[in-house]
N, C-alpha and C positions, 0 to 999 in steps of 0.2 A: 872371427865375430866372439864378441862374448859371449858366454853360457849363459843360458836363461838360471836365474835362479826361482826358487819358490815361491818369493815376494814379485819376481817383474813377470812372470809368464802367466798365458794367461790361463781366467779361470774356470773358461768354457770351453772345451775344444769343437770345432766347425768340421764337419765333413760331409760333402757329398758325394753319396753310393747312388747310381742310376737317378731314380727320382725322387729319392728321400734323402733330406737333412738327416746327420746326426747329432745332435748335441748333447754334450755331453759334461756334465759338472767335473770339475777338473781341479780341486783341491782335495786330495785323499788324505795329504800329512796333517789336514784337520776336520776329517771324516766330512768333506767338504761342507764344514759350515759355509754359509753363504754371507762373504761383506757385499761391502757397496757396489765394488768390484765387477763380483760374481752378477748383482742383479743385475748391471747393467748390461753386462756381454751376456746372458740370455736374453736380455729383452731385445738388442741387437739381431742375434738371432732366429728371434722370430720375426722382429721384422725382415730380414734373410728370404725366411723361409715363406711372408705374405706375399713381398712382391716380385719374386722370383717366379715366371712362369714355368720356367723347366722343373719347377720344385712342386710336387705334389702331397707329400706327408712330410711332417714330420717325426722324429723318434727321440725322444727324451730317456737318457740314462745319466750314469755317474758311473765315472773312474774308482778301481778301489772295491774294498769290501762293505762300504756303506754308501746308500744315497745320500744323507744327509743328516745332519744333524740339529738342523734348526738354523737357526739365524746366528750370526757370530756379532752376539749385540753390543761389544764394546765396539763394533767397528759403525755399527748399522744407528744404535738407539742414539747418540748425540746427533744426525744425522736432520731426524724427527724434527718436524716443527711444526708449528700453528696448522699449516695449512696439507701436511701429511707428510709423507717420504716418495720424494721423486725419484725415482731409479729408471727411467724411461729416456733415455738420449734419444735425440733428432733419428728419425729411422728407424725404432724401434717399437713394438709392440709390447705388451704390458704380458709375462706371461702368465700371469694369474687372472686377465681378462675381469678385473674386478674395475679397471677405469681404460676409458681412450678406445679407440678403433677395436674391433673383434676381428680375430684370425679368422682369414677364410678358408683356410686348409685343416684339414683333421692331424692332430697329434697322437702318439701313442708313445705310453711311455712306459718304462722297466724297473723295477726296482727290487733291492734287496740289500740284504742288513737294514740298521736303522733307517730312517724316514719320519720324521719328525716336523712338525710345525709346519714351513712351506713347503717341504715335504708332499706333506697330505696335500695341500692346498694346489700342488701343481698336477697331484693326483686328479684331485676333483674339476681341475680345470679341462684335463686330458680326456680326448674320446673310449680309449681303450685302454688300461692298466694289468699290466703281468707283472705278477712278483713272485718271485725265488720264495721257499720255504724255510729261508729264513729271516723273510723280510718282520720287519716289529713297524708298525706305525702308531703316531700319539702326537696328538695336538693339543701340547702341555704346556700353553699360556699362560692359564691362570694358575700356574704354580711360581709364575715367573712376575705376578703380580701385572701382569697385559690381558689381553684380549687378542684373538687370531684375525689379524686383518688382512689375511689374503684371499679373504670368501670364505672361511670354511662355514663362518656362521649361517651363511647364504646358504651354501650348496649341500653342507653333509648331511642337513633336515629333509632336503628334498632329495637328496642322492638316497640316503638310507631310512629313510624316516625318523620323527621327531623321538621318539623315546632311544632307537641306538645313539641318535647321533647325540641326545645330551648325555646319555651314559657316558660318551666320551671328554665332548668338550668338558663336560660341569667336574669333570673328576683328573683331569688330564692323564689318563691310567693310559698303559700300551696295549694294544691291542698285535696278536701274531697274525700273521698272513692267513690262515684257514679262518678267523673270526672277520679279519677283512674282507675274504672272499665271502662269507656267509651275510654278511650286511650290504654287500652288492659294493665298496670299496675299490677292490678289485674284479676284476672280471676273469682273469686266467690265471691258475696259478701251477707252478711249475716247481719240478726239482731243484734244488740250490747251485747255482752257478748257468743257468739255461735261462734266466730271465731274458737277456740281451739277446740271445740268439731267437728267440719264440716273437719277443716284442718285432725283431726284424723282419719275421717272417710274416707277419701281419701287416706290416707297416708295405712290404713289398706285393703282398695281395692286394692292396688298396689302389698302389701306387699303378698296376696295371689297369685299373677299372678305366670308365669314360672322365676325366678329371672333372669337367664341368657338373654333371652327374651327381659326383660323389659331392664336392661343392656347394647343390643346390640341395642336396636330401638332410647335407649336415645343419646347412643353414635353416631348411622348411622345421626341423626338429628343434633347432634354438629356439626359434621364432615360438613354437609350440609353450615352451617353458619358458618364457620371456612373456610371452603376452597371450596365453591361452591356446587352445584348440580354435576358436572361430578365426586367429586372425592367422593361422597358418593354417586351416584348409582356403581361406580367402585368395591364398599366394598357390596353393598345386596347382590348378589347373592354367592360370598364366604362366606360372614356372616351366607347364610340360612345354606347351605352345613356344616360349625360348628355346628351351633346348630342342628340341625335333627343329627347329629352323639353323644348327650351327652344323660344323663341319664332324664336331664331334660326335653327334648323334649318328649320322654316318656312317664314321668308320667303328663306332662302337658297336652299331648294326650289325656289320658287315662282319667284324669279328665277331659277336656272338654267332651268327650262323655256322661261320666256318666251325667256330668251336664245336658248336650242338651239331654238326655235320659228323665231323670227326669223333666224336662220343657216342653217336648212334652208330656210327659203320666199324667202329672200334680200332680206327686207324690215329 
């Protein structure tokens, strides 16, 4: 077998660990700058996460010292047409959740080192973000004469508030991990080198919960963001009734009772 080279090997590593799908950006020699191949492979990984019933949570991370230096503009920009940039092959799901079908399962992201442009937008599309202390985030498109087109203009003001969003979107300045935690881009800040381990811990904690309940909780929260509180409120009771009729509820309830009894008795 001919050994892989940096040009022909996969750009995204994919590994199932229990009920968690590990998805790793794997172009460290380029600081994980995303070319078209990486974008398409990542979309396919998200598609696998969504449709495989044995997978309950995605963990997005990056190999090497940096999460991503952003887009490989020399490779990506020539592919932009009047219709936009098509990076979602058949069977894939848009990892930025800007176009197409929504991912039905949660994603935990681990970030370290440089995390620019599409990396920030992947964080905004994730449900929980863990960052190591050396992480630096930046939405720097204005300095490249383009605008963020992976969802930052939509999600960053919603996530962190208008003023903090404009502070970074309009200047292109970088923020450190402490600042990212302060404004709410990052939920968990850990020492350098510990982001992947903490993200895996959280992903596995989610994966042991009742999966249909996790998906219903996620979808209702997203519905509130997309369509407002009233739309989400209308779905609460019907979703509860639906869940109570599933084996998920019975198994989950029995496990919860057993766990509670063990905690109460100290066994």
